C-alpha positions as CSV (number, residue, x, y, z in Angstrom):
1,M,57.9,31.5,-186.6
2,G,57.1,33.5,-183.3
3,E,55.8,37.0,-183.0
4,A,58.2,39.7,-184.0
5,R,59.1,41.9,-181.1
6,G,61.3,44.9,-180.7
7,S,62.1,47.7,-178.3
8,I,64.3,50.7,-178.1
9,G,66.5,50.9,-175.0
10,F,68.2,54.1,-174.0
11,F,70.5,54.9,-171.1
12,A,72.7,57.9,-170.4
13,T,74.7,59.1,-167.5
14,Y,73.8,62.7,-168.3
15,R,71.0,64.5,-170.0
16,P,71.9,65.2,-173.6
17,P,71.9,68.8,-174.8
18,V,69.0,68.2,-177.3
19,P,65.6,66.5,-176.8
20,L,65.2,62.9,-178.0
21,D,62.3,61.9,-180.2
22,V,60.7,58.6,-181.2
23,Y,59.6,57.7,-184.7
24,S,57.8,54.8,-186.3
25,C,57.4,53.3,-189.8
26,P,56.1,50.1,-191.4
27,I,58.7,47.5,-192.3
28,P,59.8,47.9,-195.0
29,P,59.0,51.5,-195.5
30,A,57.9,52.5,-198.9
31,S,59.0,56.1,-198.7
32,K,60.3,58.7,-196.2
33,Q,56.7,59.8,-195.7
34,D,56.0,56.5,-194.0
35,E,58.2,57.6,-191.0
36,L,55.9,59.3,-188.4
37,H,57.0,61.4,-185.4
38,M,55.5,59.6,-182.4
39,T,56.5,62.4,-179.9
40,D,55.9,66.1,-179.6
41,G,59.3,67.3,-180.9
42,D,60.1,69.3,-177.8
43,S,60.5,66.8,-174.9
44,Y,63.0,64.2,-173.9
45,N,61.5,60.8,-174.8
46,Y,63.0,57.4,-174.2
47,D,62.4,53.7,-173.5
48,A,59.8,53.3,-176.2
49,Q,58.1,50.0,-176.5
50,V,55.6,48.7,-179.0
51,I,52.3,47.9,-177.3
52,P,51.3,44.3,-178.0
53,P,47.9,44.0,-179.7
54,A,46.2,42.2,-176.8
55,A,47.4,45.0,-174.4
56,L,46.4,47.7,-176.8
57,K,42.9,46.3,-177.1
58,T,42.6,46.4,-173.3
59,M,43.9,50.0,-173.2
60,L,41.4,51.0,-175.8
61,K,38.6,50.1,-173.4
62,R,39.6,52.9,-171.1
63,P,37.2,55.9,-171.3
64,K,40.0,58.3,-172.5
65,L,40.9,56.0,-175.4
66,A,37.6,54.3,-176.2
67,S,36.5,56.9,-178.7
68,E,39.8,56.7,-180.6
69,A,39.7,53.1,-181.9
70,T,38.3,49.6,-181.5
71,A,39.6,46.1,-181.1
72,S,38.8,45.5,-184.8
73,D,41.0,48.4,-185.7
74,V,43.9,46.7,-183.9
75,D,43.1,43.3,-185.5
76,S,43.1,44.9,-189.0
77,G,46.4,46.8,-188.4
78,R,44.7,50.2,-188.7
79,V,45.9,51.1,-185.2
80,T,49.2,50.3,-183.5
81,G,50.7,51.9,-180.4
82,M,53.8,52.7,-178.5
83,I,54.4,53.6,-174.9
84,M,57.3,55.7,-173.8
85,V,58.7,57.7,-171.0
86,S,58.6,61.5,-171.7
87,E,59.7,64.5,-169.7
88,R,57.2,67.1,-170.7
89,T,56.4,69.2,-167.7
90,H,59.0,70.5,-165.2
91,N,61.2,67.5,-166.0
92,L,58.6,65.1,-164.6
93,E,59.0,61.6,-166.2
94,T,55.6,60.3,-167.2
95,L,54.4,57.5,-169.5
96,H,52.8,58.5,-172.7
97,I,50.9,56.4,-175.2
98,A,51.2,57.2,-178.9
99,L,48.6,55.7,-181.3
100,R,49.5,55.4,-185.0
101,F,46.5,55.4,-187.3
102,N,47.5,53.7,-190.6
103,D,44.8,55.3,-192.7
104,D,45.2,56.7,-196.3
105,T,47.1,59.5,-194.6
106,P,48.8,58.0,-191.6
107,K,48.7,60.1,-188.4
108,V,49.7,59.9,-184.8
109,K,47.8,60.9,-181.6
110,V,49.7,61.1,-178.3
């Protein structure tokens, strides 16, 4: 069986009246606490994509991310990532990377 892939597509002809957020959870989730907020809760966020492991390993070599995790963290499933478009400052659309750390207490760093 091939690699499981997924994405979330979003399109609107107008800006909705409330900000949109992105969440993640393991499949299948064991409880509601498995669902983690991948965004800041204030901004408009859309077009989220899971970062493939090979690409995530390459990204983790960048100086800003190198201290966050290693390639072995990706291989073990401790770290996964998503990339999304987010409007955070003056309606400027920028790409943001969210890393999910699947430790005893899962956490997200954007």
